[in-house]
KERO-408766 format. One record per residue (C-alpha): x, z, y; residue in three letters. Coordinates in steps of 0.001 Angstrom, whole numbers, plus 524288, in hexadecimal, padded with zeros to 5 digits. Layout:
<sites>
c1 c3 c2 code
X Z Y ALA
...
</sites>
This chain:
<sites>
c1 c3 c2 code
74765 81FBD 787EB MET
73BAA 816A1 785BE PRO
73DA3 80ADD 77CF6 LEU
73F61 7FE23 7846A CYS
73504 7F3E9 7818F VAL
73321 7E5FF 78646 HIS
726C0 7E012 78B84 ARG
72040 7DF1E 77E2B GLY
72164 7EDCF 77C3A GLY
72B34 7EC23 77110 VAL
73927 7F181 77190 PRO
742B0 7E686 774D9 PRO
74D13 7E1DB 76B64 ILE
75AD9 7E533 76FAA SER
7653E 7DB35 76C24 VAL
7740E 7DB02 76BD1 LEU
77A6C 7CD8B 76B8A VAL
78850 7CDB9 7661D VAL
79007 7C147 7689B ASP
79DB4 7BF05 76DEA ASP
799BF 7B253 774A0 HIS
795DE 7B81E 781B2 ALA
78EB6 7AC39 786DE VAL
78658 7AB35 77AA0 PHE
783F3 7B9DC 779E7 ALA
77FF7 7BAE0 78828 ASP
77708 7AF0C 7872D ALA
7709D 7B4BC 77B0F LEU
76EAB 7C1C5 781D1 ARG
7681D 7BADA 78D43 ALA
75F13 7B33B 78438 SER
75B35 7BF17 77C34 LEU
75958 7C78B 78849 SER
74F0E 7BDF7 78D0A ALA
7463E 7C2A8 781F3 GLU
73DC5 7CDE9 7866C VAL
73EF8 7D54A 77990 ASP
74DBF 7D420 77837 LEU
7546F 7DE7D 7806A GLU
75E63 7E2B3 78305 PRO
76714 7D7A2 77E3A VAL
7755D 7DB87 77EA8 ASN
781BA 7D42E 77B20 VAL
78E85 7D7E3 77499 ALA
799B7 7CE35 77412 TYR
7A0DA 7D3A0 76855 GLY
7A0CF 7DD42 75D15 VAL
7A688 7E8A6 764A4 SER
79CE7 7E782 76FE2 GLU
791AB 7E524 7666C ALA
794FC 7F14C 75E96 SER
79481 7F9A8 76AD2 ALA
787CD 7F3A0 76FA5 LYS
78146 7F496 76263 LEU
7845E 80308 76204 LYS
77FE3 805A9 76FF1 SER
77456 7FC4A 7713A LEU
76EAD 7FCA6 76360 GLN
76834 7EF38 764FC PRO
75CDF 7EACE 75C97 ASP
76374 7DDCF 759A1 ILE
771B8 7D992 75962 ALA
7745F 7CAF4 759DE VAL
7823F 7C8AE 7550C LEU
78B64 7BD1E 7547E ASP
79378 7BC17 7481D LEU
7A0A7 7B9CB 74E61 ARG
7A452 7C2C2 7598D LEU
7B0E7 7C31C 7612F GLY
7B4C6 7D0C0 75CE4 ASP
7AEAC 7D13A 74F76 GLY
7A49F 7CC9B 745B9 ASP
795E3 7CCA6 7478F GLY
79325 7CFFD 7395A LEU
79C43 7DBA6 739C1 ALA
7951E 7E041 745E0 LEU
787E9 7DE21 73F3F ALA
78C73 7E68E 733EF ASP
78F57 7F1B8 73D78 ARG
782C7 7F0F4 74537 ILE
77AFC 7FA23 73C4A PRO
78456 8051E 74003 GLU
7857C 8012C 74E52 LEU
77709 7FEB8 750CB SER
76ECF 8016A 744A2 PRO
76207 7FB7D 7497A ALA
767F5 7EEB8 74E53 THR
76422 7E267 746F8 LYS
76ED2 7D82A 74656 VAL
76DE4 7C981 74856 MET
778F4 7BFA3 7476C MET
7791B 7B446 75104 LEU
78492 7ABB7 74D60 SER
789AD 79DD1 74D4A ALA
78EE4 7A082 73F9A VAL
78692 79B46 7347C GLU
78DA5 7A153 728F8 SER
7851B 7A524 71D70 VAL
78F37 7AF39 7195C GLU
78EFF 7B572 726D1 ALA
7802E 7B5F9 726DC VAL
78006 7BC80 71986 VAL
789FD 7C68E 71E0A GLU
781DE 7C8FB 72A45 ALA
7759E 7CB82 72250 LEU
77D40 7D4E6 719C0 ALA
78095 7DD70 72585 VAL
772A0 7DDA7 72A77 GLY
7720A 7D241 73403 VAL
763CF 7CE07 73578 ARG
765B6 7C050 73ADB THR
76F89 7B547 73B85 TRP
76C9E 7AAB2 74577 LEU
77491 79F9F 74B89 PRO
778D9 7A052 759B0 LYS
771AD 79394 75BDC THR
76498 79A20 7598B ILE
75A63 7986E 7641E ASP
75905 7A4AA 76C70 THR
74A81 7A576 76982 ARG
74D66 7A5C0 75AEC GLU
757C1 7B01F 75CF4 LEU
74E10 7B888 76474 VAL
7443D 7B6E6 75960 ARG
74EB3 7BB00 74FB1 ALA
75258 7C702 757AA ILE
74432 7CB52 75829 ARG
7427E 7C8D9 74995 ALA
74EDC 7D036 745D8 VAL
74ABA 7DB78 74E80 HIS
73E2A 7DC03 74678 MET
7461D 7DCAA 739F1 GLY
7469C 7CE67 735F3 ASP
752AC 7C662 7326B ALA
755C7 7B8A7 736FE TRP
75F08 7AE4E 731BF LEU
761D9 7A098 73654 ASP
7598D 7980B 72D2D PRO
7652B 78EFD 72B28 ALA
76C87 79A2D 724AA LEU
76181 7A043 71CD6 PHE
76347 798E7 71004 GLY
77215 79A2C 70F99 SER
77203 7A87D 71345 VAL
76796 7ABC3 70936 LEU
76F49 7A49C 6FEBF SER
77BBA 7ABE5 7025B ALA
774B7 7B8F9 70246 LEU
76EE8 7B5EA 6F4F0 THR
77C46 7B2BC 6EF3A LYS
782BF 7BF03 6F44D ARG
77780 7C840 6F184 ALA
77A8E 7D380 6E870 VAL
774B0 7D0F2 6DB16 THR
76744 7D768 6DBF8 PRO
75FC2 7DF1F 6D20F LEU
75613 7D680 6CAA1 PRO
74A86 7DE4E 6CFC4 ASN
74F65 7DFCB 6DDCC ALA
7436B 7D913 6E372 LEU
73A3B 7E1D2 6DBC8 SER
73A74 7EB85 6E70B VAL
7332B 7E1AB 6EF7B LEU
7247D 7E046 6F03F THR
71EA4 7D2F9 6ECB1 PRO
71C89 7D02B 6FB2A ARG
72A8A 7D3BB 6FE75 GLU
72F2A 7CA59 6F3EA ARG
726E2 7BF9F 6F9F1 GLU
72CE6 7C259 7072F VAL
73A92 7C25C 7014A LEU
73808 7B532 6FABF ASP
733C9 7AFB7 707D7 CYS
73FFE 7B502 70E8A LEU
7488D 7AEE1 7041A ALA
74219 7A1DC 706FF ASN
745B4 7A2ED 71550 GLY
7383D 7A60D 71AC5 LEU
73750 7AD76 72792 SER
72EF6 7B993 728D4 ARG
7249D 7B1A3 72FE4 ALA
724A7 7A787 724F4 ASP
7236F 7B240 71AB8 ILE
71837 7B88C 7221A ALA
710FB 7AB94 72280 ALA
71384 7A8CD 71428 LYS
70F58 7B642 70F79 LEU
70479 7B757 71991 GLN
70936 7C431 71F2E VAL
70E51 7C848 72C77 SER
71C84 7C6DB 73097 VAL
71D2C 7D5AC 73209 ASN
718EF 7D713 723E3 THR
72394 7CDB5 71FA5 VAL
72D73 7D54D 727A9 ARG
7296B 7E1EA 720E4 SER
72AED 7DB9B 7137E HIS
73865 7D67B 7173C VAL
73D15 7E3C7 71BEC HIS
737EF 7EA00 70F79 SER
73E23 7E05F 7060A LEU
74B4D 7E10C 70D01 ILE
74B34 7EFDD 70BDC ALA
7470C 7EF94 6FD8F LYS
7517C 7E59D 6F9C0 LEU
75C34 7ECC3 70141 GLY
7609B 7E0B9 708BA VAL
7639A 7DEB5 71726 HIS
75C13 7D265 71A67 SER
751B8 7C8D6 71601 THR
75C5A 7BF41 71209 LEU
762BB 7C94A 70925 GLU
75567 7CC2B 7033A ALA
75329 7BDA6 700E3 ALA
760B0 7BC6C 6FAEA ALA
75DD3 7C7A3 6F197 LEU
7510E 7C12B 6EDB1 ARG
75804 7B443 6EB12 ASN
762C8 7BAE5 6E35D ARG
758C9 7C187 6DAAE LEU
75200 7B4A9 6D7D8 ARG
75ED9 7AE0F 6D460 VAL
762FE 7B949 6CB6E SER
75699 7B8C8 6C34D ARG
</sites>
């Protein structure tokens, strides 16, 4: 069967919205479906239904609420790698708990955003996460990074020695809260180059996200 593409000639991004508030979930599906590159957009209203749809649909992106009527969004996120290995997970929640965000990052969640986010920003985040980026509400960045730094496993003194000088520069920028676009402008390279450096340093450090990498970097500096 030929691969479905949208008008730009690029495969569309399939999305599964998981939220037990039907009115909100249906409205979000309608908003996302209006974007030409987001299709299909499906909805599940609980953990059980989401588990079945993840397994059958294998969406590119899953947008989960934290609290679901029949279970917990983080527990579902932890199971997604076995249900749908290629799916990238985003949390869209009214909860603003630093502890919950840290736990989400630990199970591979790429993004934590408030339900009050503008739809256009959410669409931007979905596209970015699909490309391999991670997003976090700026209001939570400092607190989450601090919490990750405190709970990080004590690293080896030379843990950052596996990074190239450029990767260390990128990591420093990430730890200071700069976006990939900001880093590209500062280092005078393309955003794609920054993205490649980020993927490389995450793999070399054995962490799951840019925030965990930044936390490891901060922990090393404190331990010196």
